[in-house]
C-alpha positions in Angstrom: 3.1 -29.0 -5.3 6.5 -28.9 -6.9 9.4 -28.1 -4.6 11.7 -25.1 -4.9 15.3 -26.1 -5.4 18.0 -24.0 -3.8 20.8 -23.3 -6.4 23.1 -21.0 -4.5 23.4 -19.4 -1.0 25.9 -16.6 -0.2 26.4 -13.3 1.4 26.5 -10.1 -0.6 28.7 -7.4 0.9 28.7 -3.7 0.1 30.7 -3.0 -3.1 32.5 -0.1 -1.5 33.9 0.7 2.0 31.2 1.5 4.6 31.3 2.8 8.2 32.5 0.1 10.6 30.8 0.9 13.9 28.2 -0.1 16.4 25.0 1.6 15.4 22.9 2.9 18.3 19.3 1.9 18.2 16.4 4.1 19.4 13.9 2.9 21.9 11.4 2.3 19.0 14.0 0.1 17.3 14.7 -2.0 20.4 11.0 -3.0 21.0 11.2 -4.8 17.6 14.7 -6.2 18.0 13.6 -9.7 19.2 10.4 -10.2 17.1 12.2 -11.7 14.2 12.2 -10.9 10.5 9.1 -9.8 8.5 8.6 -12.4 5.8 7.2 -10.9 2.6 6.9 -12.3 -0.9 6.6 -10.6 -4.3 5.2 -12.1 -7.4 6.2 -10.8 -10.9 4.8 -11.8 -14.3 7.2 -11.8 -17.1 6.1 -9.6 -20.0 5.7 -11.8 -23.1 7.0 -9.1 -25.5 10.0 -8.4 -23.4 10.7 -12.1 -23.0 11.1 -12.5 -26.7 14.0 -10.1 -26.9 15.6 -10.3 -23.4 18.1 -13.2 -22.9 19.2 -12.0 -19.5 15.8 -11.6 -17.8 17.1 -13.3 -14.7 20.8 -12.5 -14.4 22.2 -13.5 -11.0 25.4 -11.6 -11.5 23.6 -8.3 -12.2 21.3 -8.9 -9.2 24.3 -9.3 -6.9 26.0 -6.3 -8.3 23.0 -4.1 -7.9 22.4 -5.4 -4.3 26.1 -4.8 -3.4 25.8 -1.2 -4.7 22.6 -0.6 -2.7 24.2 -1.9 0.5 26.8 0.9 0.3 24.1 3.4 1.2 22.0 1.0 3.3 25.0 -0.5 5.1 23.3 -1.5 8.3 21.4 -4.1 6.3 24.8 -5.8 5.7 25.6 -5.9 9.5 24.6 -8.1 12.4 22.3 -7.5 15.4 24.3 -7.7 18.6 24.5 -6.0 22.0 27.0 -3.4 23.3 29.0 -3.5 26.5 26.0 -2.5 28.5 23.8 -5.2 27.1 21.8 -2.8 24.9 20.9 -4.0 21.4 22.7 -2.4 18.5 23.7 -3.2 14.9 27.3 -4.1 14.3 28.0 -2.5 11.0 30.6 -5.0 10.0 29.8 -5.4 6.2 29.5 -9.1 6.5 26.7 -8.9 4.0 23.1 -9.7 3.4 22.0 -13.3 2.8 21.3 -13.9 -0.9 19.7 -17.2 -2.0 19.0 -18.3 -5.6 16.4 -20.9 -6.2 14.6 -22.5 -9.1 11.2 -24.0 -9.6 8.6 -24.8 -12.3 5.9 -23.0 -10.3 4.2 -20.0 -11.9 2.3 -17.1 -10.5 -1.0 -18.8 -11.6 -0.2 -21.6 -9.2 -1.3 -19.3 -6.3 -4.9 -18.3 -6.6 -5.4 -16.1 -3.6 -1.8 -15.6 -2.4 -2.9 -16.4 1.1 -0.1 -16.4 3.7 0.7 -19.8 5.0 3.6 -21.9 6.3 3.9 -23.4 2.8 4.2 -20.0 1.1 7.0 -19.1 3.6 8.8 -22.4 3.2 8.8 -22.0 -0.6 9.8 -18.4 -1.0 11.4 -17.1 2.2 15.0 -18.2 3.0 15.8 -19.6 6.3 17.9 -16.9 8.0 20.5 -18.3 10.4 21.8 -17.0 12.6 19.0 -14.7 13.6 21.5 -11.8 13.9 21.5 -11.4 10.1 19.5 -8.3 9.4 18.4 -9.0 5.8 17.8 -12.1 3.8 16.6 -12.3 0.1 15.6 -15.3 -2.0 15.4 -14.7 -5.7 13.4 -17.3 -7.6 14.6 -17.6 -11.2 12.9 -14.4 -12.1 17.0 -6.9 -13.2 17.8 -4.3 -15.1 21.4 -3.2 -14.3 20.6 0.5 -14.5 21.1 2.3 -11.2 18.2 4.1 -9.7 18.7 7.5 -8.3 17.7 7.6 -4.7 18.2 10.0 -1.8 20.7 8.7 0.6 19.2 7.3 3.8 19.6 8.9 7.3 20.9 6.3 9.8 21.0 8.7 12.8 18.8 7.0 15.3 19.7 9.5 18.0 17.0 11.8 16.5 14.7 9.7 18.7 16.6 9.9 21.9 14.9 10.1 25.3 14.6 13.1 27.6 17.0 13.4 30.4 15.4 12.6 32.8 12.5 10.7 31.0 9.1 12.2 31.3 6.0 10.0 31.2 2.7 11.7 30.5 -0.2 10.4 32.6 -2.2 9.6 29.4 0.5 7.4 27.9 -1.0 4.1 29.1 -4.5 5.0 27.8 -3.3 6.2 24.4 -0.7 3.7 23.5 -0.3 -0.1 23.4 3.0 -0.4 25.3 3.4 -4.2 25.4 2.6 -7.0 23.0 0.8 -9.5 25.2 0.6 -12.7 23.3 -0.7 -16.0 24.6 -0.9 -19.5 23.4 -3.9 -20.1 21.1 -6.6 -22.5 22.2 -7.5 -23.4 18.7 -5.5 -23.5 15.4 -4.7 -20.2 13.8 -6.4 -19.4 10.5 -5.6 -16.8 7.9 -8.2 -15.4 5.4 -8.2 -12.6 2.9 -11.3 -10.5 2.4 -11.2 -8.4 -0.8 -13.1 -5.1 -0.7 -13.6 -3.6 -4.1 -13.4 0.1 -4.9 -17.2 0.4 -5.1 -17.6 -1.4 -1.8 -15.0 0.8 -0.2 -16.7 4.0 -1.5 -19.9 2.7 0.1 -18.2 2.0 3.4 -16.5 5.4 3.6 -19.9 7.1 2.8 -21.5 5.2 5.7 -18.6 6.2 7.9 -19.1 9.9 7.1 -16.4 10.3 4.5 -13.5 9.3 6.7 -10.2 7.7 5.6 -10.0 4.2 4.2 -8.0 3.1 7.3 -10.6 4.4 9.8 -13.6 3.1 7.9 -12.2 -0.5 7.4 -10.9 -0.6 11.0 -14.3 0.4 12.3 -16.0 -2.3 10.2 -13.7 -5.1 11.4 -13.8 -3.9 15.0 -17.6 -4.1 15.0 -17.6 -7.6 13.3 -15.0 -9.1 15.7 -16.5 -7.5 18.9 -19.8 -9.2 18.4 -18.4 -12.4 19.9 -17.6 -10.6 23.2 -19.8 -9.8 26.2 -21.5 -6.4 25.9 -20.0 -5.1 29.2 -16.4 -6.0 28.2 -13.7 -3.5 27.4 -12.3 -3.8 23.9 -9.7 -1.9 21.9 -8.3 -1.6 18.4 -4.5 -0.9 18.2 -2.6 0.3 15.2 0.9 1.5 14.2 1.2 5.2 13.4 4.1 6.7 11.4 5.5 9.6 13.5 8.1 10.9 11.0 6.2 14.2 10.5 4.5 14.2 13.9 7.6 14.5 16.2 9.2 17.9 16.8 11.4 18.6 15.0 10.1 16.3 12.2 12.3 13.4 11.1 13.7 13.6 7.6 11.7 11.6 5.0 14.9 9.6 4.4 15.1 8.5 8.1 15.9 4.8 7.8 14.7 3.1 11.0 11.6 2.3 12.9 9.4 5.4 13.4 6.2 3.8 14.4 4.3 3.9 17.7 1.3 1.7 18.5 -1.8 3.7 19.4 -4.9 2.4 21.1 -8.6 3.3 20.7 -10.6 1.7 23.5 -14.3 1.4 24.2 -17.0 -0.9 25.6 -18.2 -3.7 23.4 -21.7 -2.4 23.8 -20.8 1.0 22.3 -19.0 -0.7 19.3 -21.5 -3.3 18.5 -24.7 -1.3 19.1 -23.3 2.0 17.9 -22.9 3.2 14.3 -20.0 2.6 12.1 -19.6 6.4 11.7 -19.3 6.8 15.4 -16.7 4.0 15.7 -14.7 5.5 12.7 -14.9 8.9 14.3 -13.6 7.5 17.6 -10.5 6.0 15.8 -9.9 9.3 14.0 -10.2 11.3 17.3 -7.7 9.0 18.9 -5.2 9.8 16.1 -5.9 13.5 16.6 -4.7 13.4 20.1 -1.2 12.5 19.0 1.2 15.4 19.5 4.9 16.0 20.1 4.6 15.8 23.9 2.8 12.4 23.8 5.3 11.1 21.3 8.2 12.0 23.4 6.5 10.4 26.4 6.0 7.0 24.6 9.7 7.1 23.5 10.8 7.8 27.0 8.6 5.0 28.3 10.0 2.4 25.9 13.5 3.4 26.9 12.7 2.8 30.6 10.9 -0.5 29.8 13.9 -1.8 27.8 13.7 -5.0 25.7 11.5 -7.8 26.9 11.7 -11.4 25.8 8.3 -11.6 24.2 7.1 -14.6 22.2 7.2 -14.4 18.4 4.0 -16.4 18.1 0.7 -16.4 19.8 -2.6 -14.6 20.0 -3.6 -11.2 21.2 -6.3 -11.1 23.8 -9.8 -11.6 22.4 -10.6 -8.1 23.3 -7.9 -6.6 21.1 -7.6 -6.2 17.4 -4.3 -5.0 15.8 -4.9 -3.2 12.5 -1.7 -2.8 10.4 -2.0 -0.5 7.4 0.2 -1.3 4.4 -1.8 0.9 2.1 0.2 2.9 -0.4 3.6 1.8 0.9 6.5 1.8 -1.6 6.9 -2.0 -1.2 4.2 -2.3 -3.9 6.5 -0.5 -6.4 9.6 -2.7 -6.1 10.8 -2.9 -9.7 13.9 -5.1 -10.5 13.5 -4.5 -14.2 10.4 -6.6 -14.5 7.9 -3.9 -13.7 5.9 -3.6 -10.5 4.9 -6.8 -8.7 1.6 -8.3 -9.6 1.1 -9.1 -5.9 3.0 -8.3 -2.8 2.0 -10.0 0.4 2.9 -11.2 3.9 4.3 -14.7 3.5 3.1 -16.1 6.8 1.0 -14.7 9.6 1.6 -16.4 13.0 0.0 -13.9 15.5 -3.7 -14.2 16.1 -5.6 -11.0 16.3 -3.5 -9.2 13.7 -5.1 -7.7 10.6 -3.2 -6.4 7.6 -4.8 -3.8 5.3 -3.1 -4.0 1.9 -3.5 -2.7 -1.6 -6.0 -4.5 -3.8 -4.9 -6.3 -6.9 -6.0 -5.6 -10.5 -7.9 -8.9 -10.5 -9.9 -7.8 -7.4 -10.9 -4.4 -9.0 -8.5 -2.4 -6.9 -9.8 -1.5 -3.5 -8.1 -3.1 -0.6 -7.3 -6.6 0.6 -7.9 -7.4 4.3 -5.7 -10.2 5.7 -7.1 -11.5 9.0 -5.2 -13.9 11.2 -6.9 -15.4 14.2 -8.3 -18.6 15.6 -10.6 -20.2 13.0 -13.7 -20.0 15.2 -13.3 -16.2 15.5 -12.6 -15.5 11.9 -16.0 -16.5 10.5 -17.3 -12.9 10.2 -17.6 -12.8 6.4 -21.3 -12.5 6.4 -21.2 -9.6 8.9 -18.3 -7.9 7.0 -20.1 -7.9 3.6 -23.6 -7.2 5.0 -22.9 -3.4 4.9 -22.4 -3.6 1.1 -25.7 -5.5 0.3 
C-alpha cells in the first residue's frame, strides 16, 4: 500500500482573543481524561461535476482559516490538558492551538473495501499527537468551502454537573452503572470485524424484539450471540453509554460542550440470556434504561467525584462476561461537511479494547441499516452464523 506523505504540521490557534483560564472539569469529564484521543476517519468522494469547475477543492489556507474561526467558539480544543494546584485535571485554555497536519497520497476511497478499523488505518490517517496534553489533532489528506456556518455557541460551563455537598450515593448505584473500566491483557490477538445489518434485516430483528428501538434490538442479539460461549450459571452484563443531557434536572442545554454520558449496566444470568427470547432480552435492556432518573444520575456523578481519576490502561479486554455496546447511530459526526458534501463513510480508525462493540450508521452500499463493529479476541468473534441466523 502506498504511504501517506506528511507535507506540513503546525498548530492552528483561534483567530480572535479567547478566555485564558483553567477550565474546571466535571466528574464525568475526569473519568475520560486519561483514556487518550478517540481516533476517527472520514472518507469523502470528490464530485466529478464539481471537480471540473473547482480549482481550489483542497485549499489548505481556507481550511486553516475556517478552523481558526471555529476555535474562537470552541476554545477549549485549542488548550492543553493539565492539572490544577490540587492535582485535579483541568483544561488550560491557553490558545496554543489544535494540531493540524496536511498529508498527500495517491490512495483513493476505493482502496478501502470495508473501512475496517486497524493499526494501518490509524497510521495512515490519524496524526500522532504529542504531547498527549493536546486536546485536538486533525490530519487533512489532500481533499472547504470558505462560507461560515451558522451555529449556536457552545456552553462550556461544566459546573452544571457539580456534585452534591456532601455527596449522596444511592444504594442501587453499583447495580445500575458500570463504575470502572476493568481491562485486562488479552490472551489471544485482538480482532476487529464489521457486520452489516440491512434495513430489511433490521426491520425483521425489531419485529422479533417486539418493536423496540434499534439499539435495544441489536444489543439483545449480540448479547445472546456472545453469551453462548459462557457457562450457563455465570453472571453476564451488557454496558452502554447513555446521553443524560435531557435526563438530569434541570436539563443541560443542547449546546453543552462536554462529556454528558454515564455507563449503565443491564445484568442477568447467561442461562436467561441464551435460553430466553430476544424480545425478553431487549425488554430487559429497555427496562434498565427506564430506571434512569435525576436522583440516580446525581448519585453516579457524586460517585465519580469521590472515586477520582484512576490510572486505567488504554488497551486491553473487558471480562468475558461483559459486552460494551456504544451507539453512534444518528450522531452529527456523519454530517461533517467541509464543502465536499457529507462523508461517504465515517468510522473508528482503530479499536484496541476487546469486548467493545460500536453500532454505526450503515452506508449506501450496504443498503442503509446499521454497521456493527466488534472488537474482541478472534476466537470469540466468530459469531457470524449465530448473528445472521435470525434473518434466515
